[in-house]
C-alpha positions, 0 to 999 in steps of 0.5 A: 499500499505504500506505493499506492499512498505515495502515488495519491500524494504525488498527484496532490490527493491528501484525503481518501474515502474508502467505500469498502472498509473492513475491520483491518482498515481501521487499524491502518487508518489509526496507525497512519494518523498516529505515526504521521505516515506518508499517506492521505488521511483515510475515511472508512466506510463500513462493510457493505449492506448487500443482498442477504437472505438473513437480513432483517430490520433488527440485523441492520440496526445491530450492524449499524450500531456495531459499525458506528461503535467500531469507529467507521466513518459512514456506512455503505449501501451496495444493493439488494435490500427490499424498499422496506428494508432500505427505508428501515436501515436509513431510518435507524442510521439517522437515529444513530447520526451515522451517514449512509452512502452508496447506490440508490435503492430499488425505489431509485433516486426518489427513494434515496432522496425520501430516505435522506441518503447522505450521498447517492454514488454513481450515475445509473440511477440518475440516467434512469431518473431522467429517462423516466421523468426529467421534470420529476428529476428537477424536483428531486434535485431541488430536494437534494440540494435542500437536504444536502444530499451529495452525489458522487458520479465516478464519471471516469470509471464509466468512461473507462469501463464503457470503453469510451477511450481507445487503449493507446490513450489509456496507456499514455495517461499521466502516472500510468508509467508508475504502475507496475508492469504486471498490473499494466499488462493485466489492464491491457488484457482486460481492455482487449477482452472487454473490446472483443466481447463488446456487441457492436450496438453497446459502445454507442448505447453506452455513449448515449447513456453518458449524454443522458447523464450529462443532461441529468448532471446539468439539472442537478447543477442548476438546482445546487446539488453538491458533488463529490469527487472520485475516479472510482477504482479498477483497471486504468484508474491510476492512484491519484492521477486519475482524480485529475481526469475526473475533475476535467470531465466534470468541468466539461459537463458544466462545472467551473474550475472553481466549483470542481475544486470546491467539490474535491476539497470543501465539499468533501470536508462538509460531507465528513463533518469536518469543515471547521478543520479542513476543506479550506485554508484558514488560521487554525485549520489542518495544514493539508494542501497541494502546491501547483506550478500553475493556476487550476482556476485558469485551466483545470488541467493544471491540477496535474502540475503538482510541486508537492503537498503539505501534509499536516504541516509537513512539506513533502516535494514530489521528488520525495514521493516519486524518487525515480521518474519513469 
């Protein structure tokens, strides 16, 4: 994990939200904070709530309380619960004051909004909501803004997994040379297999889905919905470096560079309840920041020109994180 963390820092990422936590990660997080290690600050989701034949409202209530007491930062809903089970889970989470982020439930964006989910992850539910009733999505977006329900699109992940980029483009992305040769080979083989198996009609369908999400995104943006930033995880998601790709995609959809940077910093702090300590530069706040060689407000691509980071008040130049250039 040391290389993974160093790549994140080298790209200017000083905080990470993990959506698939387990008990061993709690030790990692606490140890990293205690020792002032060269790693981003970690925020951990609990083991996911997923399809489970033995699931009951009581079991969900017990697990939520256990995860909160264990020190997880939030709960993650993956899917598979019935609508009543999901609603009960969210009701109990609100009672505990424990955030739930994750996929929209079977009742869609409307169900997630009604249950006041803390963050709705990914794009499929919004594509479906727009296709079903774009006027209703406007109403839901206004409610999301009013209730401070965030959303994290992971748009770069979809662009990669829906094969919107050619292989030669992905192989030349910033930071890819820092990924080990065996992993790069696995990624290449994955892309080649996916490309061979993809039905001819699928790629234009995926492109159309992304255009539809763009319409849904603009509705949410106009309504004042707050976004979180993540490129996801998986093939060709380069630790740290793919964050710049995600920011660029969201600017293309309509965020200003300032709004994109705010989503990656202040919004994250607000969602985590740490806006008094992090997310902006102010006296008394944590000294976690990135120093760039050019202004990202003028061009969001400048977010990739990292000189170094200040991590809890400690200056760390990129050369210390990546001593051997590719």
